[in-house]
N, C-alpha and C positions, 0 to 999 in steps of 0.2 A: 267419605268410606264405605264401603258395600257390605252391603247385611253378612256377609259371610267372614269379609274379615274383623270385622265388630266382633263377631262371638267366639273368633281368635284369638284375635286381646285378648274379650274380659279369662277365656280362659286360659289364656299365659298369666295372668295376674292374679284365677285363681292357684295354680303354681305355685305361683312363686311364696303367694300369704303359706301355701304349708309346707314349704320346702324343712326340713328336718339338720338343724346346726351338728353335723360330726365336728370330733378332734379336740382339740385339749380346752380349757377351760380361760375366762377372760384375763383370769390373774395372774397367767404362765405365761400371756405373751409382749406382758410393755415390760423392754429392757430394760427404762428404772427402777424397777420394782424387783430386782436383782438382788443379786449379796456376789460378791465378787468367787466365791465359792462355786454359784451356779455361773455367772461369767464364763471361768474356765471350762465347767462342763457344756455351756450350749457351743464354747468355742471348737473341745472333746468333735463335738455332733455334728460341727460344723453348718450349720444353722443359718438359712439364710438373712438377713436385716431389712427391715425393709421403711420406707424413712419417708410418711407421708408431708409435704409439701404444701400451706394453706397462702391467703392472702387476708389482709382486715380491707376488705372493699364493699361498696356502697353497691345492696341486690333488690336497686328498689322499693318502694314504697313496705315490702312484705318480707322480706324476709333480711336476716340478721349479718351483720358487717361479715358476721364469723361461718358466714356460709359456705366457702371454698377449703374452709381447713374440717367441717364438722363431715364433709363429704370423702375427704380421701383417708382423715385417722377413723371412721368406720369403719369401710370397707379394709385399710389395712387390718385393722382388729379382727377381721372376719375372715381375712388370706389366712392369716397368723395361725387363728385357731386352728384352722382344716389344713394346713400346708406345716405345721408345732416350728414356724419361721417365730422371729421376732420381731416387732415395733422402737423403732427408736422414741428418745422425744420429737413429738412434728417441731415443726416449723413453720409457724405461723404470719413469719409478715413474707409478700410478694413484690416481685412490679408492675404492677398497678399502670402505666400512662395511657393506657384511653379513661379512663374512670376513678383520675386523679384529681379534677377539678369538685368532684361530688362529694358533699358532707358523709364526714368520717373515713371514708381512703386513707389507709395510712400506706404508702406507696415505700418503698425502697431502692436501691439503685442494682442497674442489672451487672454492678461488679462484688457489690456486699453480697447478694446472694452469692454467685459463682463464687464466692472468697469463702463466703462460712461452709456452703456447700462439699467443697474440696474438703476446708478443713478438718469436717465432722468424720468421709468417708473416712479421709488418713487414720485418724485418731481409731478408727472401727478395724481399720487392717493391722495397725501397732496393735492393735489388741488380738485381733490373729484373724478377723474373721474376712471372710473372703469373698460372699459373693450378698452384690444388694440387688435392690429396686427401686429405684427412688422412681414413688409416687402423687403427682402435685394432682391438688383439685382445681387448677387455678391453670388455667392451657390457654393463657394470654401468649402471643409468640417471644417476645425477649423471657420470661421469663422458660418458657422451656427449651429455651438458646442458651438459658443461663447456666441449668441447670443442667444440658448435656456438652455442654463446653469445660464445663467441672468433673465432670466422666469424663470425658476424653483422657480431660487432662491429670488427672488418675490412673487412667490406662498407659498415657503413659511413661508415667516415669514408674510406671510395675513391667512392660512390655518384657524384660528380661526375665522375671521370673516366670515359671514354668509348675510342670507336674503336681503336686500337691497343691499346691502355693499359688495356681494362676488364682487370680484379682477377675470377676468377671461383676459384668454391673448394666443393668437396666434401667431403659430411662422410660416414664407415660408418662401421660393423663390420664385420670379417668374415665375423663371423656373421652377421649380417642376410644371408648368401648361404646360410653353411653351414645355416643353423635352417631352410632353403626343402626341407633334402633328408627332416629333419622327417616323419613318420607319410605319407612314398613310402617311403621306407629302411631310416630312424630310429624309434627309438620316441615317439611323441609328445612326451615326457616327457622327454627325456634333455636334459643342460646341463650345468652345470658341472664339467667333470671325471668326465663321463661317456664314453659308445659313441664319438659324436665328438671328442672336441676329443684322446681318447686315442689313439684313432684318425692323426689328425692330426701330432703329436707322433713316433708311433712313425715317420708315415713322412719326418719328416721333421730329428727326432733321436733315434734309438731308442736311442744308451749312453747318453742319461739318464731311458728309463724305468726305474723301481724296483718293480721287479715288475707281479703282474697289479690290486690295487689291491680295492678294497669294493668293492660296488649301497650306494646311495643314495639317497633322493631329498628334498628338501624339503618339511618342517610349518611354512612360514610361514603366516603368517594371511596371504591377499591383501590384505586393504585395511586392517591393522592396523600399527601400526608402532611394534616391539616395541623393549625395552633390550638384550637378549644375546639377538642371531637367532643364535648360536652351537648354540643348547638343540635350534632347530628345526631343525640339519645336523649332524645327528653326527659323518658319514665326514665332510665336508667338497667333500662334494660331491653331485650330482644327476644318477641316470644308474645308468650298467652297465660302469665299465671291462672288464668281462674279456671284451664280445661285440667289443674291437676288436679292428682289424688293422689294416698296416701299408697293406696293398694298397687299404683301403679309406679310408683317413687318404691314400693318395692321387686316390684319385676322388673323395673331397671338396675336396679340394687346389686341384687343376683344375675343379674347377666354378665356386669362389672366383674360381681365377686367370681365369678365359673371364668371370663377369661381369664383374671389375672391368678388364679388359682394352676391354672395352664402356664403361665407365663412364671410363675413359681417351683413348676415340676419343671421342669426344663431349665432352671436354674443351678436346681441339685445333679445335673446328668453331669 
């Protein structure tokens, strides 16, 4: 990395450290903490519901199994504070076919995730809500397809509704935005449990970091479907967690928050 780029990165990290959070307080954003009267008020206010989805999955020797839940829950809370949205009770289990054979990974089926997501969103709609952002901290392809298909099925069911009752749903992973920084500030090959992810957890839950971890990269064939993907991920991670820092994590998380705030503002229109 050139000296000029390094200076820019450090400047960006310093800006991230000094960000002032504006908006409502944390105790006003969690849906499950509301009373039924407060829910009625939230429906009248047409609040956006943010549904964080994670996984229980290995992330190397240095990160907790809850890594993919910690990140979207934190992002959802910060976005909700800035946009006066509500955070639904998180879904902490996900679809983890690639890492299923590692110790600690608890994977559910594609159909289970699809069904519970669809039923949860339908229940919010039954209660009067109509704008949703489903935010996954686990960017596995099968997970994202299950979430998008669930949203699509909800939209098909309500496609005849319009006017003030029109339903809107967005589905994304926080890594759709985190990986925008690869190649510019971080290694282009960085991924699962690497510099970016480790930095993010360091910024959110430093108490859960368990050492510096080991460098590792995926040797998975690009198009081949293999029976034992664990053998192609010897360290269970993709990237170099040793290059991580809390300052970098704050910078990354703030970038994601800013991008998702823009999505919420779009949903409100």
